[in-house]
TORDREN-960324 format. One line per field, with one value per residue (C-alpha): x, y, z negated. Coordinates in pm, 1 decimal. Layout:
c1 [X;...]
c2 [Y;...]
c3 [Z;...]
REM end
This chain:
c1 [0.0;119.8;-138.8;-135.6;-420.4;-435.8;-652.3;-638.0;-714.6;-433.2;-129.8;98.3;-14.2;40.3;386.7;491.2;338.4;514.8;853.3;810.8;736.4;398.3;311.1;278.4;96.5;-280.3;-395.9;-679.1;-844.7;-1005.5;-1277.1;-1415.6;-1348.5;-1361.4;-1123.9;-1287.5;-1276.8;-1047.4;-805.7;-801.0;-734.5;-442.6;-297.1;-350.0;-165.3;146.2;107.6;-62.2;-237.0;-537.2;-413.6;-96.8;-323.2;-535.0;-482.5;-502.7;-522.1;-859.3;-1112.1;-1372.3;-1220.3;-1325.8;-1655.1;-1752.7;-1615.8;-1387.6;-1135.0;-859.8;-686.9;-994.0;-1039.1;-981.4;-834.9;-1189.2;-1293.9;-1003.1;-1104.9;-1468.6;-1373.9;-1129.0;-1407.8;-1659.5;-1483.3;-1191.8;-1029.1;-941.0;-683.2;-329.1;-209.4;-66.1;-45.1;183.4;98.0;276.3;260.6;529.1;566.3;358.2;446.8;193.4;171.9;386.7;637.0;1001.6;1113.9;836.9;926.6;1295.4;1194.6;994.6;1298.3;1505.8;1231.7;1218.4;1599.5;1623.8]
c2 [0.0;345.0;613.4;993.1;1172.1;1535.1;1827.8;1946.9;2302.7;2315.7;2503.1;2346.0;1995.2;2070.4;2211.5;1903.8;1652.4;1817.7;1732.5;1356.0;1095.0;965.5;774.9;444.7;596.7;600.5;960.5;1010.4;1352.7;1383.8;1633.7;1416.1;1088.2;1119.5;909.4;583.8;435.5;159.7;410.3;615.1;298.5;216.1;564.9;524.0;190.2;385.3;695.4;539.7;875.8;1037.1;1372.1;1330.4;1314.0;1612.3;1956.2;2218.2;2478.6;2357.9;2638.4;2399.2;2432.4;2795.4;2743.8;2466.2;2642.1;2349.2;2359.7;2139.5;2101.3;1932.0;1679.4;1308.8;1057.8;941.9;1303.6;1341.7;1018.2;1124.5;1469.4;1320.9;1099.7;1385.2;1649.8;1636.2;1961.2;1801.7;1574.7;1711.6;1692.6;1563.1;1209.3;961.2;606.2;279.4;-63.0;27.6;407.8;721.1;1083.2;1330.8;1702.1;1969.3;2059.7;2087.2;1762.0;1563.0;1700.0;1619.3;1264.4;1234.0;1341.9;1074.2;814.3;899.4;908.1;1276.7]
c3 [0.0;97.5;45.1;17.1;-158.5;-44.3;60.8;423.6;312.7;55.9;192.2;-69.2;29.5;398.1;328.9;128.7;371.9;666.3;512.2;552.7;818.0;704.7;1022.2;832.9;533.3;483.5;456.2;206.9;225.3;-117.1;-25.8;254.8;76.2;-304.5;-511.9;-616.5;-964.1;-831.3;-677.3;-996.2;-1195.9;-963.4;-1022.5;-1396.4;-1394.7;-1290.7;-1508.3;-1815.1;-1849.4;-1683.7;-1811.7;-1599.5;-1292.2;-1398.3;-1244.5;-1515.7;-1236.9;-1108.0;-1064.6;-1206.0;-1554.7;-1586.4;-1402.0;-1643.7;-1951.0;-2036.1;-2318.6;-2173.6;-2511.0;-2657.1;-2374.5;-2435.7;-2189.1;-2112.5;-2045.2;-1800.9;-1628.3;-1591.9;-1461.5;-1208.7;-1075.2;-1081.1;-868.1;-626.1;-746.2;-1079.6;-912.6;-919.1;-561.4;-347.5;-484.8;-307.3;-415.7;-337.6;-499.2;-750.9;-746.2;-782.6;-717.9;-855.8;-786.0;-633.2;-903.7;-802.7;-971.7;-802.0;-458.1;-522.0;-623.4;-299.0;-96.6;-272.7;-211.1;159.9;180.7;267.7]
REM end
């Protein structure tokens, strides 16, 4: 399995995706095709944390009046399944590795993974 979860409208996602040859990767546009419970569980099996997959920059946090500090792991899981903007992106997922988000360290790790 080689899958990338991303948003077509996200400039940061597009910039990161453009750096790699993804011709043999399955592209999963999360707005058109929401993340399934099984896919989220697969991500969780690598991170051991739903919070690690959760974007604290989501506009939905303010719109829903959420206090992120008070959320439990189950809350993070439910929110991730409820709305695509809660997923930190992009997410590169393989059988044995996961790369979540756009922070500098993650992008460096992706470059190492792709041999760049």
